[in-house]
Structure formats: C-alpha cells, structure tokens
BALOBA-1460 file (C-alpha; in Angstrom, 3 decimals):
// residues 292
<rec num="1" residu="m" x="163.466" y="92.683" z="184.120"/>
<rec num="2" residu="t" x="166.723" y="93.187" z="182.248"/>
<rec num="3" residu="s" x="169.571" y="94.728" z="184.256"/>
<rec num="4" residu="r" x="169.183" y="97.856" z="182.131"/>
<rec num="5" residu="y" x="166.894" y="100.458" z="183.728"/>
<rec num="6" residu="i" x="166.244" y="104.189" z="183.933"/>
<rec num="7" residu="a" x="166.100" y="106.254" z="187.142"/>
<rec num="8" residu="i" x="164.490" y="109.699" z="187.175"/>
<rec num="9" residu="d" x="164.378" y="112.500" z="189.745"/>
<rec num="10" residu="w" x="161.449" y="114.624" z="188.520"/>
<rec num="11" residu="g" x="160.808" y="117.708" z="190.588"/>
<rec num="12" residu="s" x="158.753" y="120.870" z="190.209"/>
<rec num="13" residu="t" x="161.277" y="122.790" z="188.109"/>
<rec num="14" residu="n" x="163.817" y="120.245" z="186.847"/>
<rec num="15" residu="l" x="164.209" y="116.650" z="185.724"/>
<rec num="16" residu="r" x="167.312" y="114.477" z="185.947"/>
<rec num="17" residu="a" x="167.591" y="111.045" z="184.342"/>
<rec num="18" residu="w" x="170.169" y="108.256" z="184.545"/>
<rec num="19" residu="l" x="170.510" y="105.163" z="182.358"/>
<rec num="20" residu="y" x="171.926" y="102.204" z="184.260"/>
<rec num="21" residu="q" x="173.250" y="98.793" z="183.314"/>
<rec num="22" residu="g" x="173.264" y="96.995" z="186.661"/>
<rec num="23" residu="e" x="175.284" y="99.242" z="188.982"/>
<rec num="24" residu="q" x="176.987" y="101.168" z="186.157"/>
<rec num="25" residu="c" x="175.639" y="104.536" z="185.022"/>
<rec num="26" residu="l" x="175.893" y="104.588" z="181.220"/>
<rec num="27" residu="e" x="174.578" y="108.101" z="180.632"/>
<rec num="28" residu="s" x="172.784" y="110.954" z="182.382"/>
<rec num="29" residu="r" x="170.600" y="113.770" z="181.090"/>
<rec num="30" residu="q" x="168.982" y="116.906" z="182.548"/>
<rec num="31" residu="s" x="165.944" y="118.944" z="181.538"/>
<rec num="32" residu="e" x="164.177" y="122.069" z="182.808"/>
<rec num="33" residu="a" x="160.820" y="120.355" z="182.155"/>
<rec num="34" residu="g" x="159.822" y="120.003" z="185.794"/>
<rec num="35" residu="v" x="156.192" y="119.127" z="186.418"/>
<rec num="36" residu="t" x="155.298" y="122.841" z="186.669"/>
<rec num="37" residu="r" x="157.209" y="123.655" z="183.456"/>
<rec num="38" residu="l" x="155.819" y="121.202" z="180.907"/>
<rec num="39" residu="n" x="154.785" y="124.035" z="178.527"/>
<rec num="40" residu="g" x="151.726" y="122.191" z="177.297"/>
<rec num="41" residu="k" x="153.456" y="118.843" z="176.792"/>
<rec num="42" residu="s" x="152.205" y="115.711" z="178.480"/>
<rec num="43" residu="p" x="154.479" y="114.015" z="181.025"/>
<rec num="44" residu="a" x="154.595" y="110.975" z="178.729"/>
<rec num="45" residu="a" x="155.892" y="113.141" z="175.864"/>
<rec num="46" residu="v" x="158.551" y="114.750" z="178.065"/>
<rec num="47" residu="l" x="159.657" y="111.328" z="179.310"/>
<rec num="48" residu="a" x="159.921" y="110.049" z="175.726"/>
<rec num="49" residu="e" x="162.105" y="113.036" z="174.785"/>
<rec num="50" residu="v" x="164.387" y="112.745" z="177.784"/>
<rec num="51" residu="t" x="164.866" y="108.992" z="177.371"/>
<rec num="52" residu="q" x="165.144" y="108.989" z="173.574"/>
<rec num="53" residu="n" x="167.234" y="106.019" z="172.352"/>
<rec num="54" residu="w" x="167.469" y="104.704" z="175.928"/>
<rec num="55" residu="r" x="164.615" y="102.263" z="176.166"/>
<rec num="56" residu="d" x="162.276" y="99.820" z="174.571"/>
<rec num="57" residu="g" x="159.091" y="98.569" z="176.220"/>
<rec num="58" residu="a" x="161.034" y="96.145" z="178.395"/>
<rec num="59" residu="t" x="163.299" y="98.781" z="179.974"/>
<rec num="60" residu="p" x="161.782" y="99.814" z="183.322"/>
<rec num="61" residu="v" x="161.619" y="103.452" z="184.381"/>
<rec num="62" residu="v" x="161.459" y="104.321" z="188.084"/>
<rec num="63" residu="m" x="160.637" y="107.954" z="188.924"/>
<rec num="64" residu="a" x="160.601" y="109.852" z="192.213"/>
<rec num="65" residu="g" x="159.685" y="113.365" z="193.310"/>
<rec num="66" residu="m" x="156.877" y="115.777" z="192.463"/>
<rec num="67" residu="v" x="155.990" y="113.707" z="189.399"/>
<rec num="68" residu="g" x="153.894" y="111.678" z="191.870"/>
<rec num="69" residu="s" x="152.125" y="114.709" z="193.381"/>
<rec num="70" residu="n" x="148.746" y="116.220" z="192.583"/>
<rec num="71" residu="v" x="150.471" y="118.567" z="190.116"/>
<rec num="72" residu="g" x="152.478" y="115.751" z="188.530"/>
<rec num="73" residu="w" x="151.792" y="112.864" z="186.173"/>
<rec num="74" residu="k" x="149.637" y="110.848" z="188.551"/>
<rec num="75" residu="v" x="149.204" y="110.857" z="192.319"/>
<rec num="76" residu="a" x="151.337" y="108.158" z="193.906"/>
<rec num="77" residu="p" x="149.629" y="107.673" z="197.300"/>
<rec num="78" residu="y" x="151.636" y="108.437" z="200.402"/>
<rec num="79" residu="l" x="152.853" y="105.676" z="202.673"/>
<rec num="80" residu="s" x="151.881" y="106.403" z="206.268"/>
<rec num="81" residu="v" x="154.711" y="106.550" z="208.774"/>
<rec num="82" residu="p" x="155.781" y="104.431" z="210.597"/>
<rec num="83" residu="a" x="156.653" y="102.465" z="207.475"/>
<rec num="84" residu="h" x="159.199" y="99.804" z="206.594"/>
<rec num="85" residu="f" x="161.911" y="100.901" z="204.193"/>
<rec num="86" residu="s" x="161.070" y="97.867" z="202.054"/>
<rec num="87" residu="a" x="157.504" y="99.136" z="201.557"/>
<rec num="88" residu="i" x="158.765" y="102.081" z="199.477"/>
<rec num="89" residu="g" x="159.836" y="99.774" z="196.669"/>
<rec num="90" residu="e" x="156.751" y="97.592" z="197.032"/>
<rec num="91" residu="r" x="154.095" y="100.322" z="196.689"/>
<rec num="92" residu="l" x="154.919" y="101.838" z="193.309"/>
<rec num="93" residu="t" x="152.278" y="103.492" z="191.115"/>
<rec num="94" residu="s" x="152.157" y="102.470" z="187.444"/>
<rec num="95" residu="v" x="151.729" y="105.181" z="184.771"/>
<rec num="96" residu="g" x="152.544" y="103.099" z="181.708"/>
<rec num="97" residu="d" x="154.230" y="99.974" z="180.447"/>
<rec num="98" residu="n" x="157.052" y="99.352" z="182.928"/>
<rec num="99" residu="i" x="156.936" y="102.997" z="184.103"/>
<rec num="100" residu="w" x="156.619" y="103.496" z="187.859"/>
<rec num="101" residu="i" x="156.410" y="106.318" z="190.413"/>
<rec num="102" residu="v" x="157.772" y="105.979" z="193.948"/>
<rec num="103" residu="p" x="155.318" y="106.830" z="196.769"/>
<rec num="104" residu="g" x="155.910" y="109.718" z="199.126"/>
<rec num="105" residu="l" x="155.706" y="109.470" z="202.912"/>
<rec num="106" residu="s" x="153.219" y="111.103" z="205.267"/>
<rec num="107" residu="v" x="152.599" y="111.634" z="208.965"/>
<rec num="108" residu="s" x="149.143" y="112.555" z="210.231"/>
<rec num="109" residu="r" x="148.779" y="112.937" z="213.988"/>
<rec num="110" residu="d" x="147.354" y="115.624" z="216.227"/>
<rec num="111" residu="d" x="150.899" y="116.801" z="216.980"/>
<rec num="112" residu="n" x="152.409" y="116.384" z="213.507"/>
<rec num="113" residu="h" x="151.094" y="116.635" z="209.941"/>
<rec num="114" residu="n" x="153.819" y="116.183" z="207.328"/>
<rec num="115" residu="v" x="154.523" y="114.951" z="203.809"/>
<rec num="116" residu="m" x="157.599" y="114.328" z="201.673"/>
<rec num="117" residu="r" x="158.236" y="113.410" z="198.041"/>
<rec num="118" residu="g" x="161.663" y="112.590" z="196.665"/>
<rec num="119" residu="e" x="163.395" y="112.582" z="200.045"/>
<rec num="120" residu="e" x="162.093" y="109.059" z="200.743"/>
<rec num="121" residu="t" x="164.274" y="107.820" z="197.868"/>
<rec num="122" residu="q" x="167.302" y="109.678" z="199.232"/>
<rec num="123" residu="l" x="166.485" y="108.170" z="202.611"/>
<rec num="124" residu="l" x="166.688" y="104.643" z="201.225"/>
<rec num="125" residu="g" x="170.127" y="105.360" z="199.814"/>
<rec num="126" residu="a" x="171.363" y="107.163" z="202.918"/>
<rec num="127" residu="r" x="170.380" y="104.178" z="205.066"/>
<rec num="128" residu="a" x="172.674" y="101.990" z="202.947"/>
<rec num="129" residu="l" x="175.531" y="104.505" z="202.747"/>
<rec num="130" residu="s" x="175.501" y="105.839" z="206.320"/>
<rec num="131" residu="p" x="173.129" y="104.047" z="208.738"/>
<rec num="132" residu="s" x="171.842" y="106.436" z="211.429"/>
<rec num="133" residu="s" x="169.031" y="107.053" z="213.864"/>
<rec num="134" residu="v" x="168.367" y="110.576" z="212.566"/>
<rec num="135" residu="y" x="168.697" y="111.887" z="209.019"/>
<rec num="136" residu="v" x="168.779" y="115.629" z="208.379"/>
<rec num="137" residu="m" x="167.992" y="116.511" z="204.761"/>
<rec num="138" residu="p" x="168.559" y="120.245" z="204.140"/>
<rec num="139" residu="g" x="166.971" y="122.110" z="201.271"/>
<rec num="140" residu="t" x="164.094" y="124.486" z="200.657"/>
<rec num="141" residu="h" x="162.172" y="122.405" z="203.187"/>
<rec num="142" residu="c" x="164.562" y="120.579" z="205.504"/>
<rec num="143" residu="k" x="163.418" y="117.117" z="206.589"/>
<rec num="144" residu="w" x="164.376" y="115.640" z="209.965"/>
<rec num="145" residu="v" x="163.734" y="111.885" z="209.999"/>
<rec num="146" residu="q" x="163.824" y="109.345" z="212.837"/>
<rec num="147" residu="a" x="164.485" y="105.774" z="211.723"/>
<rec num="148" residu="d" x="166.131" y="102.479" z="212.586"/>
<rec num="149" residu="a" x="167.556" y="99.802" z="210.293"/>
<rec num="150" residu="q" x="164.090" y="98.578" z="209.289"/>
<rec num="151" residu="q" x="161.584" y="101.403" z="209.717"/>
<rec num="152" residu="i" x="160.991" y="105.112" z="209.301"/>
<rec num="153" residu="h" x="159.332" y="106.191" z="212.552"/>
<rec num="154" residu="d" x="158.661" y="109.918" z="212.239"/>
<rec num="155" residu="f" x="159.714" y="113.067" z="210.431"/>
<rec num="156" residu="r" x="159.379" y="116.823" z="210.637"/>
<rec num="157" residu="t" x="159.798" y="119.620" z="208.113"/>
<rec num="158" residu="v" x="161.544" y="122.928" z="208.794"/>
<rec num="159" residu="m" x="161.080" y="125.594" z="206.084"/>
<rec num="160" residu="t" x="164.510" y="127.136" z="206.628"/>
<rec num="161" residu="g" x="165.542" y="127.450" z="202.977"/>
<rec num="162" residu="e" x="162.237" y="128.922" z="201.843"/>
<rec num="163" residu="l" x="162.125" y="131.331" z="204.778"/>
<rec num="164" residu="h" x="165.633" y="132.564" z="203.932"/>
<rec num="165" residu="h" x="164.577" y="133.174" z="200.313"/>
<rec num="166" residu="l" x="161.346" y="134.936" z="201.261"/>
<rec num="167" residu="l" x="162.958" y="137.207" z="203.834"/>
<rec num="168" residu="l" x="165.844" y="138.153" z="201.576"/>
<rec num="169" residu="n" x="163.827" y="138.692" z="198.404"/>
<rec num="170" residu="h" x="160.286" y="139.563" z="199.449"/>
<rec num="171" residu="s" x="160.470" y="141.340" z="202.796"/>
<rec num="172" residu="l" x="161.813" y="144.514" z="204.355"/>
<rec num="173" residu="v" x="164.749" y="142.515" z="205.768"/>
<rec num="174" residu="g" x="166.327" y="142.311" z="202.312"/>
<rec num="175" residu="a" x="164.888" y="145.425" z="200.662"/>
<rec num="176" residu="g" x="167.375" y="147.517" z="198.697"/>
<rec num="177" residu="l" x="170.393" y="145.320" z="199.370"/>
<rec num="178" residu="p" x="173.338" y="145.107" z="196.957"/>
<rec num="179" residu="e" x="174.581" y="141.829" z="195.485"/>
<rec num="180" residu="q" x="175.356" y="139.497" z="198.354"/>
<rec num="181" residu="a" x="178.828" y="138.118" z="199.073"/>
<rec num="182" residu="v" x="180.013" y="134.917" z="200.709"/>
<rec num="183" residu="s" x="181.203" y="135.635" z="204.248"/>
<rec num="184" residu="a" x="182.215" y="132.917" z="206.678"/>
<rec num="185" residu="p" x="182.437" y="135.379" z="209.606"/>
<rec num="186" residu="a" x="178.906" y="136.695" z="208.960"/>
<rec num="187" residu="f" x="177.517" y="133.169" z="208.717"/>
<rec num="188" residu="s" x="179.282" y="132.173" z="211.952"/>
<rec num="189" residu="a" x="177.968" y="135.253" z="213.754"/>
<rec num="190" residu="g" x="174.415" y="134.499" z="212.650"/>
<rec num="191" residu="l" x="174.850" y="130.842" z="213.584"/>
<rec num="192" residu="a" x="175.945" y="131.707" z="217.118"/>
<rec num="193" residu="r" x="172.951" y="133.993" z="217.524"/>
<rec num="194" residu="g" x="170.500" y="131.389" z="216.223"/>
<rec num="195" residu="l" x="171.899" y="128.591" z="218.381"/>
<rec num="196" residu="a" x="171.770" y="130.794" z="221.476"/>
<rec num="197" residu="s" x="168.268" y="132.187" z="220.762"/>
<rec num="198" residu="p" x="166.272" y="129.798" z="218.565"/>
<rec num="199" residu="d" x="163.087" y="131.823" z="219.050"/>
<rec num="200" residu="v" x="163.984" y="133.987" z="216.053"/>
<rec num="201" residu="l" x="160.739" y="135.908" z="215.489"/>
<rec num="202" residu="p" x="161.853" y="138.827" z="217.691"/>
<rec num="203" residu="t" x="165.311" y="138.726" z="216.051"/>
<rec num="204" residu="l" x="164.404" y="138.928" z="212.374"/>
<rec num="205" residu="f" x="163.809" y="142.661" z="212.231"/>
<rec num="206" residu="e" x="167.159" y="143.157" z="213.960"/>
<rec num="207" residu="v" x="168.795" y="141.813" z="210.797"/>
<rec num="208" residu="r" x="167.430" y="144.813" z="208.911"/>
<rec num="209" residu="a" x="168.172" y="147.230" z="211.715"/>
<rec num="210" residu="s" x="171.754" y="145.959" z="211.938"/>
<rec num="211" residu="h" x="172.572" y="146.785" z="208.324"/>
<rec num="212" residu="v" x="170.613" y="150.061" z="208.390"/>
<rec num="213" residu="l" x="172.628" y="151.178" z="211.439"/>
<rec num="214" residu="g" x="175.923" y="150.007" z="209.909"/>
<rec num="215" residu="n" x="176.589" y="147.147" z="212.313"/>
<rec num="216" residu="l" x="176.260" y="144.505" z="209.583"/>
<rec num="217" residu="p" x="177.756" y="145.044" z="206.103"/>
<rec num="218" residu="r" x="174.876" y="145.239" z="203.616"/>
<rec num="219" residu="e" x="176.471" y="142.670" z="201.303"/>
<rec num="220" residu="e" x="176.669" y="140.128" z="204.165"/>
<rec num="221" residu="v" x="172.999" y="140.088" z="205.193"/>
<rec num="222" residu="s" x="172.288" y="136.837" z="203.332"/>
<rec num="223" residu="e" x="175.106" y="135.023" z="205.117"/>
<rec num="224" residu="f" x="174.162" y="136.313" z="208.562"/>
<rec num="225" residu="l" x="170.498" y="135.419" z="207.953"/>
<rec num="226" residu="s" x="171.458" y="131.936" z="206.736"/>
<rec num="227" residu="g" x="173.468" y="131.328" z="209.898"/>
<rec num="228" residu="l" x="170.705" y="132.703" z="212.097"/>
<rec num="229" residu="l" x="168.039" y="130.448" z="210.573"/>
<rec num="230" residu="i" x="170.154" y="127.279" z="210.427"/>
<rec num="231" residu="g" x="171.339" y="127.826" z="213.992"/>
<rec num="232" residu="a" x="167.764" y="128.310" z="215.168"/>
<rec num="233" residu="e" x="166.679" y="125.177" z="213.288"/>
<rec num="234" residu="v" x="169.354" y="122.964" z="214.830"/>
<rec num="235" residu="a" x="168.722" y="124.367" z="218.302"/>
<rec num="236" residu="s" x="164.948" y="124.044" z="218.088"/>
<rec num="237" residu="m" x="165.187" y="120.433" z="216.842"/>
<rec num="238" residu="r" x="167.516" y="119.262" z="219.626"/>
<rec num="239" residu="d" x="164.813" y="117.134" z="221.228"/>
<rec num="240" residu="f" x="164.147" y="115.379" z="217.902"/>
<rec num="241" residu="a" x="167.755" y="114.147" z="217.763"/>
<rec num="242" residu="a" x="168.749" y="112.878" z="221.211"/>
<rec num="243" residu="r" x="172.422" y="113.284" z="222.061"/>
<rec num="244" residu="e" x="173.112" y="109.533" z="221.951"/>
<rec num="245" residu="q" x="171.611" y="109.163" z="218.449"/>
<rec num="246" residu="a" x="173.770" y="109.042" z="215.328"/>
<rec num="247" residu="v" x="172.971" y="111.835" z="212.846"/>
<rec num="248" residu="t" x="173.594" y="111.803" z="209.095"/>
<rec num="249" residu="i" x="173.256" y="114.927" z="206.939"/>
<rec num="250" residu="v" x="172.033" y="114.203" z="203.402"/>
<rec num="251" residu="a" x="172.764" y="117.178" z="201.154"/>
<rec num="252" residu="g" x="174.931" y="118.788" z="198.517"/>
<rec num="253" residu="s" x="178.352" y="119.992" z="199.614"/>
<rec num="254" residu="s" x="177.456" y="123.650" z="200.226"/>
<rec num="255" residu="l" x="174.461" y="123.020" z="202.482"/>
<rec num="256" residu="a" x="176.116" y="120.034" z="204.137"/>
<rec num="257" residu="t" x="179.065" y="122.227" z="205.168"/>
<rec num="258" residu="r" x="176.752" y="124.789" z="206.782"/>
<rec num="259" residu="y" x="174.796" y="122.170" z="208.727"/>
<rec num="260" residu="e" x="177.988" y="120.378" z="209.785"/>
<rec num="261" residu="q" x="179.243" y="123.672" z="211.228"/>
<rec num="262" residu="a" x="175.942" y="124.179" z="213.039"/>
<rec num="263" residu="f" x="175.988" y="120.709" z="214.592"/>
<rec num="264" residu="r" x="179.638" y="121.052" z="215.635"/>
<rec num="265" residu="a" x="178.866" y="124.403" z="217.247"/>
<rec num="266" residu="a" x="176.027" y="122.679" z="219.112"/>
<rec num="267" residu="g" x="178.467" y="120.012" z="220.338"/>
<rec num="268" residu="r" x="177.304" y="117.214" z="218.020"/>
<rec num="269" residu="e" x="179.294" y="115.051" z="215.617"/>
<rec num="270" residu="v" x="177.582" y="114.096" z="212.359"/>
<rec num="271" residu="s" x="178.189" y="112.018" z="209.256"/>
<rec num="272" residu="t" x="177.497" y="113.363" z="205.772"/>
<rec num="273" residu="v" x="176.233" y="111.733" z="202.575"/>
<rec num="274" residu="s" x="175.915" y="113.427" z="199.187"/>
<rec num="275" residu="g" x="172.278" y="114.001" z="198.318"/>
<rec num="276" residu="d" x="172.880" y="112.882" z="194.727"/>
<rec num="277" residu="a" x="174.699" y="109.725" z="195.818"/>
<rec num="278" residu="a" x="171.896" y="108.920" z="198.271"/>
<rec num="279" residu="f" x="169.181" y="109.432" z="195.659"/>
<rec num="280" residu="q" x="170.888" y="107.255" z="193.086"/>
<rec num="281" residu="a" x="171.601" y="104.491" z="195.606"/>
<rec num="282" residu="g" x="167.992" y="104.642" z="196.760"/>
<rec num="283" residu="i" x="166.382" y="104.552" z="193.335"/>
<rec num="284" residu="r" x="168.709" y="101.746" z="192.220"/>
<rec num="285" residu="s" x="167.525" y="99.669" z="195.166"/>
<rec num="286" residu="i" x="163.898" y="100.348" z="194.165"/>
<rec num="287" residu="a" x="164.634" y="99.333" z="190.576"/>
<rec num="288" residu="h" x="166.059" y="96.051" z="191.860"/>
<rec num="289" residu="a" x="162.889" y="95.568" z="193.912"/>
<rec num="290" residu="v" x="160.853" y="95.964" z="190.731"/>
<rec num="291" residu="a" x="162.994" y="93.269" z="189.154"/>
<rec num="292" residu="n" x="162.162" y="90.838" z="191.917"/>
C-alpha cells in the first residue's frame, strides 16, 4: 500500500472524509449523505463523489461507523468482547477494491447486551493518546469501556443524550418551553441533584413542575435536565469505574467539559481526549495495519 490513504467516518446522518499522506492530512471533506440520507444513491456512488480526485484503485479507503451496520453499505460483523485492540484492524470487511469497513464491537451476556460502531475506532486512538483503564465516550449514546493496554474487556451504553432530547422535545417535561439558554448555574444545580439521587425516574416530572411553579426559569430547563441526567449517569456508573482506575473522556469540547465537571463533583480526576483526534488517530492506525 502507498502511504496515501483515505479515512472516512460514515454515520447515520453525516459523512466526514480525510485524505492522508502518511501522518499528514492533505484535505478533508464533509457531506450530509449519511447512510440514512443517501437519497436513492448507492454508497459506492456517494463514496466516489466525496473522494473525487483523491484516489485511484491503489489508494486504500478505510471506513468506520454506521456504514458497516445493517442499514449501511454492508454488515461488518461485530467483534465479541473481550477483544484485542489489534483485532480491530485485522477483521476488516471488504466492499470493493481496496475499500474496507471497520468492525463494530459487541457484548452478549446474561447481564449485558451491547453494541458499538464508530466508537471502537475512537477507542483505538484514545488508547494511544491517553492510556486508561476506563474510557467514557459521551454522545447520544454514551459508551463506558473497560480496557487495558492490550484488550477491551467490557462496555456499557447509557442513553443520556437521546433521553435528554426526547424529554425536552417529545414529552411533557419540555412542552411549551421558550428557546433555551446556556446556564452554568442551572446545569450545576441539576448535576448536584443527579449525583445525589441517581434514581431519576421519580425526579423527571419535578423538572416540569419546577418551571410550572416558577422555581426554575423556563429558558433554563434544558441545562438543568442535562445536569440531572449526566449527574445520574456518572453516579450510577460508579461501580464500573473503580476509584483507583484511570478515566479518560473521549468527546468534543462541549460535552467533555460537562462530564469533567460531573467527575470532579463526584471526587474523580479525569483526562480528556478530543473525539475527532481520537478517531483520526485510530483510523490511521487501522490504515497502517492494512498496509502490513
């Protein structure tokens, strides 16, 4: 393989592509043609458009994310956890000449059934950038991963981001609210409540009652709810991340800041890695594995 290669993060709603020469990124492109937004085009046609003038048949393309799901280009079978980090780059699924999809990870036990796609590539990069025993990967579905230097041992998923969206936009909790404003005090108040009482089911309706009764400004409901849910997540996952274990948060700056605050409030120090930096480091390492 030449040292020129293409890395792609292809999710449900968006696609991001990077052209690399060795470790140097020559160009990047973005598209809204996620796997659920192909508008009648084939994945191969979308890939050709996005990578126009980037490749010939010898230029490898390594893709990660929902492109390997049952709604994507082709199912890239899950690797069962526990799994060696090295296995991620060794179990790629081919969809064309020098075009590969990274496998997802799965857990299937009586006490835990879980899957991930895309985060496994971030995980590879995070291991190189900030080695830890526990990786917390916030997003719509937050992943909590236990690992050592060689293996991924277990992971859990907490639907904090999706629950926040659903409650705010499709439930009585957020009905009739004005445009929401950023409020550090409201987030902190919700965080304290969630950390102290992680069993949030009895608390959720109180969020509505609080703004109806005037105790919570109506434009700050989103921030209070975000703090409540993140606090409850961190508190409820305490046993997954033992106090002596190093924790790394893998996320964009906004979410990372919120989770850092939650961990500090819970008495834990954490490291942080940019989600984009982790993904690119991870997919570059997979591309190098293809080369060898």
